[in-house]
N, C-alpha and C positions, 0 to 999 in steps of 0.2 A: 496538241492532243493526238494521241496515237489512233490508228484505225480501230484497234481493239476497243478502246474506250468509247469511240463514237458508236460502234456497233452495239456494245453493251448498254450504252445510254439509250439508244433507239429501242432495243428490246425491252428495257425497263420502262420506257414511256408507253410502249404498246401494251405491256402487261398491266401497267397502272391504269391506263384507259379502259382496258377490258374489266379490270376489277371495279373501277368506278361505275361503269355501266351495269355490271351485275349487282352491285350494292343498291344502285338506284332502282333497278327492276325489282329486287326483293323487298325494298321498302315501300313500293307502290307509288312513289312520287314521280316517276318518270314514265314516258310513253313506251318503255322497253319491256320485252319479255325476258324472263330468266333464260339462261342458256339451255337448260333442259327442255323448257316449253318450246323455245324457238326450234331446237333440233327436232323435237317431236313433230312440230308443224311441217318442217321441211321433209321429214321422212314419210309423211302421209302421201306424198305425191311421188309417182314413179320417177319423174325427172330429177326430183330432189335426191332420191336414193342413189341414182346413177352419179349425180354430181358429187355427193358425199364419198361414194366409192372411188371415183376418179381423183378426188382430192387426197384421200388416204393413200392411193397408189402413188401419186405424184410426190407426196411428202416422204413416203417410204423410200422410193428410188432416189429422191433428191438428197435426203439427209442421212439415210442409213446404208445405201449401197456404196461399195468402194471397189 
């Protein structure tokens, strides 16, 4: 198995897990919040806003800067 296939399979598994949690949250059968509500709860706190901003900065520099 090539490294590309392993990475693509890993990203697919992560995306599938995220989709499953979101669907469980929207159906009301799980202990999870939908992504929008969870993000809203995090953004109510000053530390949460800073952590989200730092995460976006890291992702931007890590994936987009060359």
